[in-house]
PyMOL commands that place a pseudoatom at each C-alpha (Angstrom):
pseudoatom trace, name=CA, resn=MET, resi=1, chain=A, elem=C, hetatm=0, pos=[14.883, 7.215, 7.556]
pseudoatom trace, name=CA, resn=LYS, resi=2, chain=A, elem=C, hetatm=0, pos=[15.697, 7.038, 3.862]
pseudoatom trace, name=CA, resn=ILE, resi=3, chain=A, elem=C, hetatm=0, pos=[12.945, 6.459, 1.317]
pseudoatom trace, name=CA, resn=PRO, resi=4, chain=A, elem=C, hetatm=0, pos=[13.487, 5.768, -2.408]
pseudoatom trace, name=CA, resn=LYS, resi=5, chain=A, elem=C, hetatm=0, pos=[13.086, 8.556, -4.993]
pseudoatom trace, name=CA, resn=THR, resi=6, chain=A, elem=C, hetatm=0, pos=[10.629, 6.437, -6.998]
pseudoatom trace, name=CA, resn=MET, resi=7, chain=A, elem=C, hetatm=0, pos=[8.007, 3.914, -5.875]
pseudoatom trace, name=CA, resn=THR, resi=8, chain=A, elem=C, hetatm=0, pos=[5.650, 1.647, -7.788]
pseudoatom trace, name=CA, resn=ILE, resi=9, chain=A, elem=C, hetatm=0, pos=[2.252, 2.062, -6.133]
pseudoatom trace, name=CA, resn=TYR, resi=10, chain=A, elem=C, hetatm=0, pos=[-1.414, 2.061, -7.150]
pseudoatom trace, name=CA, resn=CYS, resi=11, chain=A, elem=C, hetatm=0, pos=[-2.661, 5.210, -8.900]
pseudoatom trace, name=CA, resn=PRO, resi=12, chain=A, elem=C, hetatm=0, pos=[-6.427, 5.752, -8.458]
pseudoatom trace, name=CA, resn=LYS, resi=13, chain=A, elem=C, hetatm=0, pos=[-6.620, 7.867, -11.634]
pseudoatom trace, name=CA, resn=CYS, resi=14, chain=A, elem=C, hetatm=0, pos=[-4.762, 5.405, -13.909]
pseudoatom trace, name=CA, resn=LYS, resi=15, chain=A, elem=C, hetatm=0, pos=[-6.424, 2.486, -12.025]
pseudoatom trace, name=CA, resn=LYS, resi=16, chain=A, elem=C, hetatm=0, pos=[-3.207, 0.425, -12.051]
pseudoatom trace, name=CA, resn=HIS, resi=17, chain=A, elem=C, hetatm=0, pos=[0.204, 0.198, -10.410]
pseudoatom trace, name=CA, resn=VAL, resi=18, chain=A, elem=C, hetatm=0, pos=[2.590, 2.759, -11.915]
pseudoatom trace, name=CA, resn=GLU, resi=19, chain=A, elem=C, hetatm=0, pos=[5.796, 4.482, -10.890]
pseudoatom trace, name=CA, resn=HIS, resi=20, chain=A, elem=C, hetatm=0, pos=[5.521, 7.541, -8.645]
pseudoatom trace, name=CA, resn=SER, resi=21, chain=A, elem=C, hetatm=0, pos=[8.163, 10.142, -7.825]
pseudoatom trace, name=CA, resn=VAL, resi=22, chain=A, elem=C, hetatm=0, pos=[8.568, 10.656, -4.072]
pseudoatom trace, name=CA, resn=SER, resi=23, chain=A, elem=C, hetatm=0, pos=[9.158, 13.982, -2.330]
pseudoatom trace, name=CA, resn=LEU, resi=24, chain=A, elem=C, hetatm=0, pos=[8.677, 15.296, 1.190]
pseudoatom trace, name=CA, resn=TYR, resi=25, chain=A, elem=C, hetatm=0, pos=[5.453, 17.145, 1.936]
pseudoatom trace, name=CA, resn=LYS, resi=26, chain=A, elem=C, hetatm=0, pos=[6.007, 20.765, 2.881]
pseudoatom trace, name=CA, resn=ALA, resi=27, chain=A, elem=C, hetatm=0, pos=[3.192, 23.020, 4.099]
pseudoatom trace, name=CA, resn=GLY, resi=28, chain=A, elem=C, hetatm=0, pos=[2.587, 26.139, 2.054]
pseudoatom trace, name=CA, resn=LYS, resi=29, chain=A, elem=C, hetatm=0, pos=[2.930, 29.684, 3.346]
pseudoatom trace, name=CA, resn=GLN, resi=30, chain=A, elem=C, hetatm=0, pos=[-0.025, 30.723, 5.505]
pseudoatom trace, name=CA, resn=ARG, resi=31, chain=A, elem=C, hetatm=0, pos=[-2.010, 33.756, 4.365]
pseudoatom trace, name=CA, resn=SER, resi=32, chain=A, elem=C, hetatm=0, pos=[-2.149, 36.523, 6.946]
pseudoatom trace, name=CA, resn=LEU, resi=33, chain=A, elem=C, hetatm=0, pos=[-5.488, 37.765, 5.579]
pseudoatom trace, name=CA, resn=ALA, resi=34, chain=A, elem=C, hetatm=0, pos=[-7.191, 34.351, 5.695]
pseudoatom trace, name=CA, resn=TRP, resi=35, chain=A, elem=C, hetatm=0, pos=[-10.401, 34.279, 7.736]
pseudoatom trace, name=CA, resn=GLY, resi=36, chain=A, elem=C, hetatm=0, pos=[-9.043, 31.936, 10.421]
pseudoatom trace, name=CA, resn=ALA, resi=37, chain=A, elem=C, hetatm=0, pos=[-5.911, 34.064, 10.921]
pseudoatom trace, name=CA, resn=ARG, resi=38, chain=A, elem=C, hetatm=0, pos=[-7.986, 37.253, 11.205]
pseudoatom trace, name=CA, resn=ARG, resi=39, chain=A, elem=C, hetatm=0, pos=[-10.345, 35.645, 13.710]
pseudoatom trace, name=CA, resn=HIS, resi=40, chain=A, elem=C, hetatm=0, pos=[-7.452, 34.287, 15.814]
pseudoatom trace, name=CA, resn=GLU, resi=41, chain=A, elem=C, hetatm=0, pos=[-5.767, 37.708, 15.824]
pseudoatom trace, name=CA, resn=ARG, resi=42, chain=A, elem=C, hetatm=0, pos=[-9.006, 39.384, 16.904]
pseudoatom trace, name=CA, resn=ARG, resi=43, chain=A, elem=C, hetatm=0, pos=[-9.502, 36.942, 19.791]
pseudoatom trace, name=CA, resn=ARG, resi=44, chain=A, elem=C, hetatm=0, pos=[-5.924, 37.465, 20.988]
pseudoatom trace, name=CA, resn=HIS, resi=45, chain=A, elem=C, hetatm=0, pos=[-6.551, 41.172, 21.599]
pseudoatom trace, name=CA, resn=GLY, resi=46, chain=A, elem=C, hetatm=0, pos=[-8.293, 42.822, 24.522]
pseudoatom trace, name=CA, resn=TYR, resi=47, chain=A, elem=C, hetatm=0, pos=[-8.830, 41.790, 28.112]
pseudoatom trace, name=CA, resn=GLY, resi=48, chain=A, elem=C, hetatm=0, pos=[-8.302, 38.071, 28.663]
pseudoatom trace, name=CA, resn=GLY, resi=49, chain=A, elem=C, hetatm=0, pos=[-5.525, 37.636, 26.108]
pseudoatom trace, name=CA, resn=GLN, resi=50, chain=A, elem=C, hetatm=0, pos=[-5.145, 34.278, 24.365]
pseudoatom trace, name=CA, resn=LYS, resi=51, chain=A, elem=C, hetatm=0, pos=[-8.126, 32.120, 23.479]
pseudoatom trace, name=CA, resn=TYR, resi=52, chain=A, elem=C, hetatm=0, pos=[-5.944, 29.033, 23.898]
pseudoatom trace, name=CA, resn=PRO, resi=53, chain=A, elem=C, hetatm=0, pos=[-2.865, 28.631, 26.117]
pseudoatom trace, name=CA, resn=GLU, resi=54, chain=A, elem=C, hetatm=0, pos=[0.216, 29.938, 24.321]
pseudoatom trace, name=CA, resn=LEU, resi=55, chain=A, elem=C, hetatm=0, pos=[2.768, 27.150, 23.807]
pseudoatom trace, name=CA, resn=LYS, resi=56, chain=A, elem=C, hetatm=0, pos=[5.918, 28.136, 25.664]
pseudoatom trace, name=CA, resn=ARG, resi=57, chain=A, elem=C, hetatm=0, pos=[8.025, 25.013, 25.132]
pseudoatom trace, name=CA, resn=THR, resi=58, chain=A, elem=C, hetatm=0, pos=[7.786, 21.992, 22.863]
pseudoatom trace, name=CA, resn=ALA, resi=59, chain=A, elem=C, hetatm=0, pos=[7.467, 18.547, 24.419]
pseudoatom trace, name=CA, resn=LYS, resi=60, chain=A, elem=C, hetatm=0, pos=[8.033, 16.414, 21.346]
pseudoatom trace, name=CA, resn=THR, resi=61, chain=A, elem=C, hetatm=0, pos=[11.448, 15.755, 19.819]
pseudoatom trace, name=CA, resn=THR, resi=62, chain=A, elem=C, hetatm=0, pos=[10.091, 14.534, 16.457]
pseudoatom trace, name=CA, resn=LYS, resi=63, chain=A, elem=C, hetatm=0, pos=[7.631, 15.686, 13.816]
pseudoatom trace, name=CA, resn=LYS, resi=64, chain=A, elem=C, hetatm=0, pos=[5.182, 13.726, 11.693]
pseudoatom trace, name=CA, resn=GLN, resi=65, chain=A, elem=C, hetatm=0, pos=[6.649, 13.563, 8.174]
pseudoatom trace, name=CA, resn=SER, resi=66, chain=A, elem=C, hetatm=0, pos=[4.434, 12.878, 5.150]
pseudoatom trace, name=CA, resn=ALA, resi=67, chain=A, elem=C, hetatm=0, pos=[5.517, 11.680, 1.708]
pseudoatom trace, name=CA, resn=LYS, resi=68, chain=A, elem=C, hetatm=0, pos=[4.095, 13.250, -1.459]
pseudoatom trace, name=CA, resn=LEU, resi=69, chain=A, elem=C, hetatm=0, pos=[3.829, 10.723, -4.300]
pseudoatom trace, name=CA, resn=GLU, resi=70, chain=A, elem=C, hetatm=0, pos=[3.271, 12.044, -7.826]
pseudoatom trace, name=CA, resn=CYS, resi=71, chain=A, elem=C, hetatm=0, pos=[2.276, 9.708, -10.667]
pseudoatom trace, name=CA, resn=LYS, resi=72, chain=A, elem=C, hetatm=0, pos=[4.774, 9.837, -13.528]
pseudoatom trace, name=CA, resn=THR, resi=73, chain=A, elem=C, hetatm=0, pos=[2.144, 9.088, -16.208]
pseudoatom trace, name=CA, resn=CYS, resi=74, chain=A, elem=C, hetatm=0, pos=[-0.816, 11.333, -15.274]
pseudoatom trace, name=CA, resn=GLY, resi=75, chain=A, elem=C, hetatm=0, pos=[0.636, 13.655, -12.601]
pseudoatom trace, name=CA, resn=TYR, resi=76, chain=A, elem=C, hetatm=0, pos=[-1.938, 12.714, -9.923]
pseudoatom trace, name=CA, resn=THR, resi=77, chain=A, elem=C, hetatm=0, pos=[-0.664, 13.353, -6.387]
pseudoatom trace, name=CA, resn=VAL, resi=78, chain=A, elem=C, hetatm=0, pos=[-1.189, 10.966, -3.450]
pseudoatom trace, name=CA, resn=PHE, resi=79, chain=A, elem=C, hetatm=0, pos=[-0.057, 11.638, 0.114]
pseudoatom trace, name=CA, resn=ARG, resi=80, chain=A, elem=C, hetatm=0, pos=[1.260, 8.921, 2.392]
pseudoatom trace, name=CA, resn=TYR, resi=81, chain=A, elem=C, hetatm=0, pos=[0.152, 9.287, 6.022]
pseudoatom trace, name=CA, resn=GLY, resi=82, chain=A, elem=C, hetatm=0, pos=[2.806, 10.945, 8.183]
pseudoatom trace, name=CA, resn=ILE, resi=83, chain=A, elem=C, hetatm=0, pos=[4.838, 8.801, 10.545]
pseudoatom trace, name=CA, resn=ARG, resi=84, chain=A, elem=C, hetatm=0, pos=[6.702, 10.156, 13.531]
pseudoatom trace, name=CA, resn=LEU, resi=85, chain=A, elem=C, hetatm=0, pos=[10.475, 10.218, 13.026]
pseudoatom trace, name=CA, resn=ARG, resi=86, chain=A, elem=C, hetatm=0, pos=[13.411, 12.557, 13.466]
pseudoatom trace, name=CA, resn=LYS, resi=87, chain=A, elem=C, hetatm=0, pos=[14.453, 12.852, 9.821]
pseudoatom trace, name=CA, resn=MET, resi=88, chain=A, elem=C, hetatm=0, pos=[13.089, 11.634, 6.507]
pseudoatom trace, name=CA, resn=GLU, resi=89, chain=A, elem=C, hetatm=0, pos=[15.039, 11.959, 3.265]
pseudoatom trace, name=CA, resn=THR, resi=90, chain=A, elem=C, hetatm=0, pos=[14.556, 10.751, -0.300]
pseudoatom trace, name=CA, resn=GLY, resi=91, chain=A, elem=C, hetatm=0, pos=[17.149, 8.842, -2.266]
pseudoatom trace, name=CA, resn=GLY, resi=92, chain=A, elem=C, hetatm=0, pos=[18.383, 5.593, -0.888]
for i in range(1, 92): cmd.bond("trace and resi %d" % i, "trace and resi %d" % (i + 1))
show_as sticks, trace
zoom trace
């Protein structure tokens, strides 16, 4: 699915409809020393193994893609809820 590079949507900071630049949301790199990662690693060790079943194969053929919309006047970022599709690209 192609989405335009710019969209005119409501900005809650400017309190009016202004142009936003559109980009795909990409998750940041996970920290290996974060508390949740340390806890998960600790629970994986020892007798009993995994806390949750380890995912061996993926069932879904698509991923939920989210759009990141950045206001061109104030720089405020809004995220559009992810919809399930094979491929999402900007510029169209």
